[in-house]
HTML snippet that shows the backbone in 3Dmol.js (N, CA, C, O; Angstrom):
<script src="https://3Dmol.org/build/3Dmol-min.js"></script>
<div id="view" style="width:600px;height:400px;position:relative"></div>
<script>
const pdb = `
ATOM      1  N   MET A   1     -10.960 -37.875   2.046  1.00  0.00           N
ATOM      2  CA  MET A   1     -10.135 -36.896   0.864  1.00  0.00           C
ATOM      3  C   MET A   1     -10.878 -35.259   0.996  1.00  0.00           C
ATOM      4  O   MET A   1     -10.531 -34.507   0.085  1.00  0.00           O
ATOM      5  N   LYS A   2     -11.497 -34.877   1.653  1.00  0.00           N
ATOM      6  CA  LYS A   2     -12.133 -33.338   2.306  1.00  0.00           C
ATOM      7  C   LYS A   2     -10.743 -32.955   2.623  1.00  0.00           C
ATOM      8  O   LYS A   2      -9.862 -32.335   2.028  1.00  0.00           O
ATOM      9  N   THR A   3     -10.866 -33.608   3.897  1.00  0.00           N
ATOM     10  CA  THR A   3      -9.800 -32.667   4.794  1.00  0.00           C
ATOM     11  C   THR A   3      -7.950 -32.444   3.514  1.00  0.00           C
ATOM     12  O   THR A   3      -7.178 -31.492   3.398  1.00  0.00           O
ATOM     13  N   LYS A   4      -7.969 -33.972   2.784  1.00  0.00           N
ATOM     14  CA  LYS A   4      -7.206 -33.703   2.251  1.00  0.00           C
ATOM     15  C   LYS A   4      -6.967 -32.154   0.865  1.00  0.00           C
ATOM     16  O   LYS A   4      -6.026 -31.432   0.535  1.00  0.00           O
ATOM     17  N   ILE A   5      -8.299 -32.290   0.490  1.00  0.00           N
ATOM     18  CA  ILE A   5      -8.550 -30.966  -0.348  1.00  0.00           C
ATOM     19  C   ILE A   5      -7.862 -29.990   0.399  1.00  0.00           C
ATOM     20  O   ILE A   5      -6.751 -29.475   0.272  1.00  0.00           O
ATOM     21  N   ILE A   6      -8.949 -29.830   1.356  1.00  0.00           N
ATOM     22  CA  ILE A   6      -8.592 -28.715   2.436  1.00  0.00           C
ATOM     23  C   ILE A   6      -7.368 -28.194   3.311  1.00  0.00           C
ATOM     24  O   ILE A   6      -7.378 -27.210   4.051  1.00  0.00           O
ATOM     25  N   ALA A   7      -6.620 -28.814   3.139  1.00  0.00           N
ATOM     26  CA  ALA A   7      -5.558 -29.014   3.695  1.00  0.00           C
ATOM     27  C   ALA A   7      -4.516 -28.853   2.690  1.00  0.00           C
ATOM     28  O   ALA A   7      -3.477 -28.275   3.009  1.00  0.00           O
ATOM     29  N   ILE A   8      -4.673 -29.286   1.551  1.00  0.00           N
ATOM     30  CA  ILE A   8      -3.766 -28.584  -0.100  1.00  0.00           C
ATOM     31  C   ILE A   8      -3.696 -27.308   0.240  1.00  0.00           C
ATOM     32  O   ILE A   8      -2.727 -26.615   0.551  1.00  0.00           O
ATOM     33  N   VAL A   9      -5.410 -26.942   0.101  1.00  0.00           N
ATOM     34  CA  VAL A   9      -6.008 -25.305  -0.176  1.00  0.00           C
ATOM     35  C   VAL A   9      -5.206 -24.642   0.728  1.00  0.00           C
ATOM     36  O   VAL A   9      -4.309 -23.814   0.570  1.00  0.00           O
ATOM     37  N   GLY A  10      -5.750 -25.216   1.818  1.00  0.00           N
ATOM     38  CA  GLY A  10      -4.474 -24.148   3.117  1.00  0.00           C
ATOM     39  C   GLY A  10      -3.131 -24.083   3.042  1.00  0.00           C
ATOM     40  O   GLY A  10      -2.657 -22.960   3.214  1.00  0.00           O
ATOM     41  N   ALA A  11      -2.328 -25.034   2.818  1.00  0.00           N
ATOM     42  CA  ALA A  11      -1.046 -24.693   2.854  1.00  0.00           C
ATOM     43  C   ALA A  11      -0.722 -23.812   1.548  1.00  0.00           C
ATOM     44  O   ALA A  11       0.113 -22.910   1.607  1.00  0.00           O
ATOM     45  N   THR A  12      -1.611 -24.197   0.041  1.00  0.00           N
ATOM     46  CA  THR A  12      -0.970 -22.897  -0.884  1.00  0.00           C
ATOM     47  C   THR A  12      -1.112 -21.905  -0.699  1.00  0.00           C
ATOM     48  O   THR A  12      -0.200 -21.110  -0.928  1.00  0.00           O
ATOM     49  N   VAL A  13      -2.656 -21.383  -0.058  1.00  0.00           N
ATOM     50  CA  VAL A  13      -2.678 -20.024   0.120  1.00  0.00           C
ATOM     51  C   VAL A  13      -1.710 -19.879   1.119  1.00  0.00           C
ATOM     52  O   VAL A  13      -0.843 -19.068   0.795  1.00  0.00           O
ATOM     53  N   LEU A  14      -1.482 -20.633   2.768  1.00  0.00           N
ATOM     54  CA  LEU A  14      -0.450 -20.021   3.363  1.00  0.00           C
ATOM     55  C   LEU A  14       1.380 -19.805   2.278  1.00  0.00           C
ATOM     56  O   LEU A  14       2.152 -18.850   2.362  1.00  0.00           O
ATOM     57  N   THR A  15       1.505 -20.835   1.548  1.00  0.00           N
ATOM     58  CA  THR A  15       2.402 -20.126   1.210  1.00  0.00           C
ATOM     59  C   THR A  15       2.816 -18.748  -0.063  1.00  0.00           C
ATOM     60  O   THR A  15       3.794 -18.076  -0.392  1.00  0.00           O
ATOM     61  N   LEU A  16       1.450 -18.897  -0.422  1.00  0.00           N
ATOM     62  CA  LEU A  16       1.561 -17.409  -1.350  1.00  0.00           C
ATOM     63  C   LEU A  16       1.427 -16.825  -0.896  1.00  0.00           C
ATOM     64  O   LEU A  16       1.797 -15.762  -1.393  1.00  0.00           O
ATOM     65  N   GLY A  17       0.947 -16.740   0.161  1.00  0.00           N
ATOM     66  CA  GLY A  17       0.923 -15.453   1.469  1.00  0.00           C
ATOM     67  C   GLY A  17       2.536 -15.009   2.008  1.00  0.00           C
ATOM     68  O   GLY A  17       3.049 -13.892   2.060  1.00  0.00           O
ATOM     69  N   ILE A  18       2.955 -16.026   2.287  1.00  0.00           N
ATOM     70  CA  ILE A  18       4.413 -15.671   2.669  1.00  0.00           C
ATOM     71  C   ILE A  18       4.769 -15.283   2.108  1.00  0.00           C
ATOM     72  O   ILE A  18       4.934 -14.071   2.248  1.00  0.00           O
ATOM     73  N   GLY A  19       5.229 -15.958   0.933  1.00  0.00           N
ATOM     74  CA  GLY A  19       6.055 -15.205  -0.239  1.00  0.00           C
ATOM     75  C   GLY A  19       5.341 -14.442  -0.844  1.00  0.00           C
ATOM     76  O   GLY A  19       5.842 -14.427  -1.968  1.00  0.00           O
ATOM     77  N   THR A  20       4.191 -13.557  -0.851  1.00  0.00           N
ATOM     78  CA  THR A  20       3.733 -11.808  -1.270  1.00  0.00           C
ATOM     79  C   THR A  20       4.300 -11.680  -0.257  1.00  0.00           C
ATOM     80  O   THR A  20       5.510 -11.769  -0.465  1.00  0.00           O
ATOM     81  N   ALA A  21       4.063 -11.507   0.802  1.00  0.00           N
ATOM     82  CA  ALA A  21       4.746 -10.810   2.067  1.00  0.00           C
ATOM     83  C   ALA A  21       6.373 -10.891   2.323  1.00  0.00           C
ATOM     84  O   ALA A  21       6.998  -9.999   2.897  1.00  0.00           O
ATOM     85  N   ALA A  22       6.949 -12.079   1.816  1.00  0.00           N
ATOM     86  CA  ALA A  22       8.573 -11.878   1.617  1.00  0.00           C
ATOM     87  C   ALA A  22       9.088 -11.082   0.310  1.00  0.00           C
ATOM     88  O   ALA A  22       9.912 -10.169   0.352  1.00  0.00           O
ATOM     89  N   TYR A  23       8.569 -11.496  -0.671  1.00  0.00           N
ATOM     90  CA  TYR A  23       8.522 -10.184  -2.128  1.00  0.00           C
ATOM     91  C   TYR A  23       8.650  -9.210  -1.595  1.00  0.00           C
ATOM     92  O   TYR A  23       9.742  -8.853  -1.151  1.00  0.00           O
ATOM     93  N   ALA A  24       7.092  -8.208  -1.448  1.00  0.00           N
ATOM     94  CA  ALA A  24       6.978  -7.369  -0.735  1.00  0.00           C
ATOM     95  C   ALA A  24       7.904  -6.263   0.252  1.00  0.00           C
ATOM     96  O   ALA A  24       7.986  -5.039   0.154  1.00  0.00           O
ATOM     97  N   ALA A  25       8.375  -6.945   0.960  1.00  0.00           N
ATOM     98  CA  ALA A  25       9.647  -6.491   1.820  1.00  0.00           C
ATOM     99  C   ALA A  25      10.783  -6.872   1.602  1.00  0.00           C
ATOM    100  O   ALA A  25      11.691  -6.406   2.291  1.00  0.00           O
ATOM    101  N   GLU A  26      11.071  -7.852   0.555  1.00  0.00           N
ATOM    102  CA  GLU A  26      12.168  -7.172  -0.246  1.00  0.00           C
ATOM    103  C   GLU A  26      11.591  -6.183  -0.998  1.00  0.00           C
ATOM    104  O   GLU A  26      10.811  -5.696  -0.180  1.00  0.00           O
ATOM    105  N   ILE A  27      11.499  -5.754  -1.702  1.00  0.00           N
ATOM    106  CA  ILE A  27      11.155  -4.475  -2.654  1.00  0.00           C
ATOM    107  C   ILE A  27      11.433  -3.497  -2.071  1.00  0.00           C
ATOM    108  O   ILE A  27      12.096  -2.691  -2.723  1.00  0.00           O
ATOM    109  N   GLY A  28      11.174  -3.214  -1.015  1.00  0.00           N
ATOM    110  CA  GLY A  28      11.015  -1.837  -0.234  1.00  0.00           C
ATOM    111  C   GLY A  28      10.394  -0.849  -0.253  1.00  0.00           C
ATOM    112  O   GLY A  28       9.597  -0.921  -1.187  1.00  0.00           O
ATOM    113  N   PRO A  29      10.292   0.231   0.367  1.00  0.00           N
ATOM    114  CA  PRO A  29       9.514   1.472  -0.290  1.00  0.00           C
ATOM    115  C   PRO A  29      10.357   1.970  -1.397  1.00  0.00           C
ATOM    116  O   PRO A  29      11.542   1.834  -1.702  1.00  0.00           O
ATOM    117  N   SER A  30       9.101   2.741  -2.011  1.00  0.00           N
ATOM    118  CA  SER A  30       9.756   2.988  -2.669  1.00  0.00           C
ATOM    119  C   SER A  30       9.573   4.649  -3.241  1.00  0.00           C
ATOM    120  O   SER A  30       8.424   5.088  -3.259  1.00  0.00           O
ATOM    121  N   SER A  31      10.492   5.379  -3.612  1.00  0.00           N
ATOM    122  CA  SER A  31      11.352   7.300  -3.570  1.00  0.00           C
ATOM    123  C   SER A  31       9.900   7.610  -4.631  1.00  0.00           C
ATOM    124  O   SER A  31       9.339   7.022  -5.556  1.00  0.00           O
ATOM    125  N   PHE A  32       9.641   9.406  -3.557  1.00  0.00           N
ATOM    126  CA  PHE A  32       8.802   9.459  -4.008  1.00  0.00           C
ATOM    127  C   PHE A  32       8.964  10.027  -5.779  1.00  0.00           C
ATOM    128  O   PHE A  32       7.913   9.932  -6.412  1.00  0.00           O
ATOM    129  N   LYS A  33      10.126  10.559  -6.523  1.00  0.00           N
ATOM    130  CA  LYS A  33      10.453   9.683  -7.980  1.00  0.00           C
ATOM    131  C   LYS A  33       9.767   8.949  -8.511  1.00  0.00           C
ATOM    132  O   LYS A  33       8.893   9.291  -9.307  1.00  0.00           O
ATOM    133  N   ASP A  34      10.027   7.754  -8.171  1.00  0.00           N
ATOM    134  CA  ASP A  34       9.811   7.109  -8.689  1.00  0.00           C
ATOM    135  C   ASP A  34       7.999   6.820  -8.464  1.00  0.00           C
ATOM    136  O   ASP A  34       7.303   6.672  -9.468  1.00  0.00           O
ATOM    137  N   MET A  35       7.504   6.778  -7.345  1.00  0.00           N
ATOM    138  CA  MET A  35       5.810   7.592  -7.468  1.00  0.00           C
ATOM    139  C   MET A  35       5.107   8.238  -8.121  1.00  0.00           C
ATOM    140  O   MET A  35       3.877   8.270  -8.063  1.00  0.00           O
ATOM    141  N   LEU A  36       6.029   9.017  -9.041  1.00  0.00           N
ATOM    142  CA  LEU A  36       5.554  10.210  -8.680  1.00  0.00           C
ATOM    143  C   LEU A  36       4.574   9.774 -10.316  1.00  0.00           C
ATOM    144  O   LEU A  36       3.453  10.260 -10.470  1.00  0.00           O
ATOM    145  N   PRO A  37       4.931   9.234 -10.939  1.00  0.00           N
ATOM    146  CA  PRO A  37       3.671   8.790 -12.180  1.00  0.00           C
ATOM    147  C   PRO A  37       2.715   8.682 -11.944  1.00  0.00           C
ATOM    148  O   PRO A  37       1.849   9.429 -12.398  1.00  0.00           O
ATOM    149  N   PHE A  38       2.383   7.340 -10.829  1.00  0.00           N
ATOM    150  CA  PHE A  38       1.043   7.087 -10.541  1.00  0.00           C
ATOM    151  C   PHE A  38       0.795   7.990  -9.308  1.00  0.00           C
ATOM    152  O   PHE A  38      -0.378   8.361  -9.324  1.00  0.00           O
ATOM    153  N   ILE A  39       1.093   8.203  -8.843  1.00  0.00           N
ATOM    154  CA  ILE A  39       0.300   9.428  -7.888  1.00  0.00           C
ATOM    155  C   ILE A  39      -0.622  10.455  -8.568  1.00  0.00           C
ATOM    156  O   ILE A  39      -1.752  10.879  -8.325  1.00  0.00           O
ATOM    157  N   LYS A  40       0.532  10.747  -9.748  1.00  0.00           N
ATOM    158  CA  LYS A  40       0.128  12.042 -10.454  1.00  0.00           C
ATOM    159  C   LYS A  40      -1.455  10.948 -11.507  1.00  0.00           C
ATOM    160  O   LYS A  40      -2.624  11.334 -11.521  1.00  0.00           O
ATOM    161  N   GLU A  41      -1.183  10.262 -11.886  1.00  0.00           N
ATOM    162  CA  GLU A  41      -2.446   9.489 -12.871  1.00  0.00           C
ATOM    163  C   GLU A  41      -4.011   9.366 -11.781  1.00  0.00           C
ATOM    164  O   GLU A  41      -5.170   9.598 -12.126  1.00  0.00           O
ATOM    165  N   MET A  42      -3.461   8.897 -10.332  1.00  0.00           N
ATOM    166  CA  MET A  42      -4.465   9.162  -9.586  1.00  0.00           C
ATOM    167  C   MET A  42      -5.257   9.898  -9.339  1.00  0.00           C
ATOM    168  O   MET A  42      -6.484   9.828  -9.410  1.00  0.00           O
ATOM    169  N   HIS A  43      -4.113  11.216  -8.805  1.00  0.00           N
ATOM    170  CA  HIS A  43      -4.462  12.947  -8.074  1.00  0.00           C
ATOM    171  C   HIS A  43      -3.701  13.578  -9.655  1.00  0.00           C
ATOM    172  O   HIS A  43      -2.483  13.660  -9.810  1.00  0.00           O
ATOM    173  N   PRO A  44      -4.960  14.060 -10.941  1.00  0.00           N
ATOM    174  CA  PRO A  44      -4.343  14.936 -12.186  1.00  0.00           C
ATOM    175  C   PRO A  44      -4.562  16.130 -11.762  1.00  0.00           C
ATOM    176  O   PRO A  44      -4.163  17.164 -12.300  1.00  0.00           O
ATOM    177  N   THR A  45      -5.543  15.986 -10.264  1.00  0.00           N
ATOM    178  CA  THR A  45      -5.614  18.083  -9.912  1.00  0.00           C
ATOM    179  C   THR A  45      -4.314  18.710  -9.080  1.00  0.00           C
ATOM    180  O   THR A  45      -3.770  19.772  -9.379  1.00  0.00           O
ATOM    181  N   MET A  46      -4.044  18.110  -8.316  1.00  0.00           N
ATOM    182  CA  MET A  46      -2.808  18.432  -7.388  1.00  0.00           C
ATOM    183  C   MET A  46      -1.256  18.714  -8.465  1.00  0.00           C
ATOM    184  O   MET A  46      -0.900  18.014  -9.412  1.00  0.00           O
ATOM    185  N   ASN A  47      -0.698  19.728  -8.016  1.00  0.00           N
ATOM    186  CA  ASN A  47       0.274  19.986  -8.177  1.00  0.00           C
ATOM    187  C   ASN A  47       1.173  19.052  -7.686  1.00  0.00           C
ATOM    188  O   ASN A  47       0.953  18.164  -6.862  1.00  0.00           O
ATOM    189  N   ASP A  48       2.237  19.334  -8.278  1.00  0.00           N
ATOM    190  CA  ASP A  48       4.138  18.062  -7.902  1.00  0.00           C
ATOM    191  C   ASP A  48       4.228  18.506  -6.287  1.00  0.00           C
ATOM    192  O   ASP A  48       4.223  17.645  -5.407  1.00  0.00           O
ATOM    193  N   SER A  49       4.314  19.992  -5.976  1.00  0.00           N
ATOM    194  CA  SER A  49       4.193  20.394  -4.313  1.00  0.00           C
ATOM    195  C   SER A  49       3.073  19.660  -3.576  1.00  0.00           C
ATOM    196  O   SER A  49       3.322  18.938  -2.611  1.00  0.00           O
ATOM    197  N   GLN A  50       2.119  19.809  -3.936  1.00  0.00           N
ATOM    198  CA  GLN A  50       0.889  19.115  -3.342  1.00  0.00           C
ATOM    199  C   GLN A  50       0.993  17.635  -2.740  1.00  0.00           C
ATOM    200  O   GLN A  50       0.612  17.276  -1.626  1.00  0.00           O
ATOM    201  N   LEU A  51       1.470  17.025  -3.525  1.00  0.00           N
ATOM    202  CA  LEU A  51       1.645  15.588  -4.126  1.00  0.00           C
ATOM    203  C   LEU A  51       3.253  14.890  -3.926  1.00  0.00           C
ATOM    204  O   LEU A  51       3.546  13.752  -4.292  1.00  0.00           O
ATOM    205  N   GLU A  52       4.069  15.731  -3.348  1.00  0.00           N
ATOM    206  CA  GLU A  52       5.133  15.504  -2.502  1.00  0.00           C
ATOM    207  C   GLU A  52       4.381  15.325  -1.024  1.00  0.00           C
ATOM    208  O   GLU A  52       4.034  14.369  -0.331  1.00  0.00           O
ATOM    209  N   GLN A  53       4.326  16.733  -0.932  1.00  0.00           N
ATOM    210  CA  GLN A  53       3.289  16.467   0.481  1.00  0.00           C
ATOM    211  C   GLN A  53       2.535  15.885   1.185  1.00  0.00           C
ATOM    212  O   GLN A  53       2.526  15.849   2.416  1.00  0.00           O
ATOM    213  N   MET A  54       1.630  15.230   0.214  1.00  0.00           N
ATOM    214  CA  MET A  54       0.886  13.897   0.259  1.00  0.00           C
ATOM    215  C   MET A  54       1.836  12.842   0.674  1.00  0.00           C
ATOM    216  O   MET A  54       1.911  12.358   1.803  1.00  0.00           O
ATOM    217  N   TYR A  55       2.598  12.518  -0.421  1.00  0.00           N
ATOM    218  CA  TYR A  55       3.457  11.430  -0.692  1.00  0.00           C
ATOM    219  C   TYR A  55       4.337  11.227   1.168  1.00  0.00           C
ATOM    220  O   TYR A  55       4.403  10.211   1.861  1.00  0.00           O
ATOM    221  N   ASN A  56       4.752  12.319   1.387  1.00  0.00           N
ATOM    222  CA  ASN A  56       5.191  12.510   3.065  1.00  0.00           C
ATOM    223  C   ASN A  56       4.822  12.258   4.193  1.00  0.00           C
ATOM    224  O   ASN A  56       5.351  11.579   5.073  1.00  0.00           O
ATOM    225  N   ASN A  57       3.526  13.041   4.157  1.00  0.00           N
ATOM    226  CA  ASN A  57       1.903  13.085   5.220  1.00  0.00           C
ATOM    227  C   ASN A  57       1.829  11.524   5.491  1.00  0.00           C
ATOM    228  O   ASN A  57       1.673  10.923   6.554  1.00  0.00           O
ATOM    229  N   CYS A  58       2.015  10.984   3.997  1.00  0.00           N
ATOM    230  CA  CYS A  58       1.457   8.709   4.088  1.00  0.00           C
ATOM    231  C   CYS A  58       2.384   7.794   4.598  1.00  0.00           C
ATOM    232  O   CYS A  58       1.940   6.793   5.160  1.00  0.00           O
ATOM    233  N   HIS A  59       4.239   8.045   4.450  1.00  0.00           N
ATOM    234  CA  HIS A  59       4.893   7.259   4.173  1.00  0.00           C
ATOM    235  C   HIS A  59       5.545   8.093   5.731  1.00  0.00           C
ATOM    236  O   HIS A  59       6.488   7.334   5.509  1.00  0.00           O
ATOM    237  N   GLN A  60       5.806   8.622   6.600  1.00  0.00           N
ATOM    238  CA  GLN A  60       6.495   9.585   7.290  1.00  0.00           C
ATOM    239  C   GLN A  60       6.906   8.422   8.579  1.00  0.00           C
ATOM    240  O   GLN A  60       5.874   7.810   8.856  1.00  0.00           O
ATOM    241  N   LYS A  61       7.787   8.063   9.221  1.00  0.00           N
ATOM    242  CA  LYS A  61       8.284   7.194  10.438  1.00  0.00           C
ATOM    243  C   LYS A  61       7.647   7.535  11.607  1.00  0.00           C
ATOM    244  O   LYS A  61       7.188   6.602  12.266  1.00  0.00           O
ATOM    245  N   GLU A  62       7.511   8.671  12.023  1.00  0.00           N
ATOM    246  CA  GLU A  62       7.159   9.441  12.935  1.00  0.00           C
ATOM    247  C   GLU A  62       6.285  10.022  12.728  1.00  0.00           C
ATOM    248  O   GLU A  62       5.881  10.130  11.570  1.00  0.00           O
ATOM    249  N   GLY A  63       5.655  10.621  13.776  1.00  0.00           N
ATOM    250  CA  GLY A  63       5.219  12.222  14.295  1.00  0.00           C
ATOM    251  C   GLY A  63       3.280  11.719  14.887  1.00  0.00           C
ATOM    252  O   GLY A  63       2.831  10.676  15.363  1.00  0.00           O
ATOM    253  N   ASN A  64       2.625  13.055  14.536  1.00  0.00           N
ATOM    254  CA  ASN A  64       1.002  12.378  15.625  1.00  0.00           C
ATOM    255  C   ASN A  64       0.485  11.338  15.094  1.00  0.00           C
ATOM    256  O   ASN A  64       1.044  11.059  14.034  1.00  0.00           O
ATOM    257  N   SER A  65      -0.190  10.774  15.324  1.00  0.00           N
ATOM    258  CA  SER A  65      -1.610   9.301  14.985  1.00  0.00           C
ATOM    259  C   SER A  65      -2.142  10.241  14.473  1.00  0.00           C
ATOM    260  O   SER A  65      -3.311   9.887  14.325  1.00  0.00           O
ATOM    261  N   ASP A  66      -1.951  11.887  13.855  1.00  0.00           N
ATOM    262  CA  ASP A  66      -3.065  12.260  12.567  1.00  0.00           C
ATOM    263  C   ASP A  66      -2.230  11.641  10.910  1.00  0.00           C
ATOM    264  O   ASP A  66      -2.594  11.001   9.924  1.00  0.00           O
ATOM    265  N   THR A  67      -1.004  12.281  11.381  1.00  0.00           N
ATOM    266  CA  THR A  67      -0.644  12.239  10.474  1.00  0.00           C
ATOM    267  C   THR A  67       0.712  10.811   9.816  1.00  0.00           C
ATOM    268  O   THR A  67       1.202  10.567   8.713  1.00  0.00           O
ATOM    269  N   ARG A  68       0.855  10.203  11.195  1.00  0.00           N
ATOM    270  CA  ARG A  68       1.682   8.900  10.662  1.00  0.00           C
ATOM    271  C   ARG A  68       1.313   7.920   9.858  1.00  0.00           C
ATOM    272  O   ARG A  68       0.190   7.417   9.838  1.00  0.00           O
ATOM    273  N   GLY A  69       2.351   7.584   9.090  1.00  0.00           N
ATOM    274  CA  GLY A  69       2.727   6.307   8.419  1.00  0.00           C
ATOM    275  C   GLY A  69       1.086   6.045   8.115  1.00  0.00           C
ATOM    276  O   GLY A  69       0.405   5.568   9.022  1.00  0.00           O
ATOM    277  N   MET A  70       0.572   6.316   7.032  1.00  0.00           N
ATOM    278  CA  MET A  70      -1.201   6.558   6.605  1.00  0.00           C
ATOM    279  C   MET A  70      -1.387   5.237   5.607  1.00  0.00           C
ATOM    280  O   MET A  70      -2.485   4.846   5.212  1.00  0.00           O
ATOM    281  N   MET A  71      -0.216   4.674   5.302  1.00  0.00           N
ATOM    282  CA  MET A  71      -0.590   3.778   4.484  1.00  0.00           C
ATOM    283  C   MET A  71       0.156   2.964   4.772  1.00  0.00           C
ATOM    284  O   MET A  71       0.989   2.416   4.049  1.00  0.00           O
ATOM    285  N   GLN A  72      -0.221   2.680   6.633  1.00  0.00           N
ATOM    286  CA  GLN A  72       0.514   1.521   6.768  1.00  0.00           C
ATOM    287  C   GLN A  72      -1.083   0.924   7.596  1.00  0.00           C
ATOM    288  O   GLN A  72      -1.113  -0.114   8.257  1.00  0.00           O
ATOM    289  N   ASN A  73      -2.271   1.803   7.382  1.00  0.00           N
ATOM    290  CA  ASN A  73      -2.962   0.887   7.977  1.00  0.00           C
ATOM    291  C   ASN A  73      -3.966   1.018   6.382  1.00  0.00           C
ATOM    292  O   ASN A  73      -4.840   0.178   6.172  1.00  0.00           O
ATOM    293  N   ASN A  74      -3.747   1.933   5.564  1.00  0.00           N
ATOM    294  CA  ASN A  74      -4.764   1.757   4.322  1.00  0.00           C
ATOM    295  C   ASN A  74      -5.698   2.786   4.611  1.00  0.00           C
ATOM    296  O   ASN A  74      -6.688   2.209   4.161  1.00  0.00           O
ATOM    297  N   ASP A  75      -6.132   3.866   5.019  1.00  0.00           N
ATOM    298  CA  ASP A  75      -6.412   4.831   5.336  1.00  0.00           C
ATOM    299  C   ASP A  75      -6.821   5.540   4.228  1.00  0.00           C
ATOM    300  O   ASP A  75      -7.911   5.963   3.844  1.00  0.00           O
ATOM    301  N   MET A  76      -5.508   5.579   3.732  1.00  0.00           N
ATOM    302  CA  MET A  76      -5.691   7.251   2.044  1.00  0.00           C
ATOM    303  C   MET A  76      -5.513   5.758   1.283  1.00  0.00           C
ATOM    304  O   MET A  76      -4.534   5.967   0.566  1.00  0.00           O
ATOM    305  N   MET A  77      -5.935   4.340   1.046  1.00  0.00           N
ATOM    306  CA  MET A  77      -6.056   3.812   0.513  1.00  0.00           C
ATOM    307  C   MET A  77      -8.130   3.934   0.164  1.00  0.00           C
ATOM    308  O   MET A  77      -8.658   4.325  -0.877  1.00  0.00           O
ATOM    309  N   GLN A  78      -8.594   3.614   1.009  1.00  0.00           N
ATOM    310  CA  GLN A  78      -9.785   4.097   1.045  1.00  0.00           C
ATOM    311  C   GLN A  78     -10.512   4.388   0.549  1.00  0.00           C
ATOM    312  O   GLN A  78     -11.426   4.040  -0.200  1.00  0.00           O
ATOM    313  N   ARG A  79      -9.749   5.707   1.354  1.00  0.00           N
ATOM    314  CA  ARG A  79     -10.311   7.192   0.646  1.00  0.00           C
ATOM    315  C   ARG A  79     -10.933   7.372  -0.557  1.00  0.00           C
ATOM    316  O   ARG A  79     -12.089   7.666  -0.861  1.00  0.00           O
ATOM    317  N   THR A  80      -9.317   6.994  -1.576  1.00  0.00           N
ATOM    318  CA  THR A  80      -9.299   6.714  -2.369  1.00  0.00           C
ATOM    319  C   THR A  80      -9.999   6.532  -2.862  1.00  0.00           C
ATOM    320  O   THR A  80     -10.525   7.416  -3.539  1.00  0.00           O
ATOM    321  N   ASN A  81     -10.687   4.629  -2.832  1.00  0.00           N
ATOM    322  CA  ASN A  81     -11.665   4.150  -3.753  1.00  0.00           C
ATOM    323  C   ASN A  81     -12.929   4.550  -3.439  1.00  0.00           C
ATOM    324  O   ASN A  81     -13.867   4.356  -4.213  1.00  0.00           O
ATOM    325  N   ALA A  82     -13.125   5.400  -1.776  1.00  0.00           N
ATOM    326  CA  ALA A  82     -14.511   5.421  -1.863  1.00  0.00           C
ATOM    327  C   ALA A  82     -15.109   7.165  -2.886  1.00  0.00           C
ATOM    328  O   ALA A  82     -16.128   7.816  -3.120  1.00  0.00           O
ATOM    329  N   GLU A  83     -14.060   7.167  -3.082  1.00  0.00           N
ATOM    330  CA  GLU A  83     -13.603   8.819  -3.571  1.00  0.00           C
ATOM    331  C   GLU A  83     -14.223   8.190  -5.455  1.00  0.00           C
ATOM    332  O   GLU A  83     -15.037   9.016  -5.868  1.00  0.00           O
ATOM    333  N   SER A  84     -14.093   7.529  -6.052  1.00  0.00           N
ATOM    334  CA  SER A  84     -13.965   7.074  -6.893  1.00  0.00           C
ATOM    335  C   SER A  84     -15.229   5.831  -7.377  1.00  0.00           C
ATOM    336  O   SER A  84     -15.181   5.064  -8.339  1.00  0.00           O
ATOM    337  N   ILE A  85     -15.678   5.890  -6.946  1.00  0.00           N
ATOM    338  CA  ILE A  85     -16.881   4.952  -7.067  1.00  0.00           C
ATOM    339  C   ILE A  85     -18.002   6.303  -7.128  1.00  0.00           C
ATOM    340  O   ILE A  85     -19.212   6.097  -7.233  1.00  0.00           O
TER     341      ILE A  85
END
`;
const viewer = $3Dmol.createViewer("view");
viewer.addModel(pdb, "pdb");
viewer.setStyle({}, {cartoon: {color: "spectrum"}});
viewer.zoomTo();
viewer.render();
</script>
């Protein structure tokens, strides 16, 4: 009985995880214009050119290891959350 419950919970978690990943991949990345209201809300002291530069640094596909796709490994999100605490 216990094994069945664990199997059902595991299958449910796996199914939801795969579904979430597929949904996120389908949506794809948003453009800067789409994200601007949310970015302004998170960083109210920055002007539009600073916000666009930050967005481009976080979402660029190529570059050196210091600036390449910081959003891919969530460095930016972790720093933002740590600053707000």
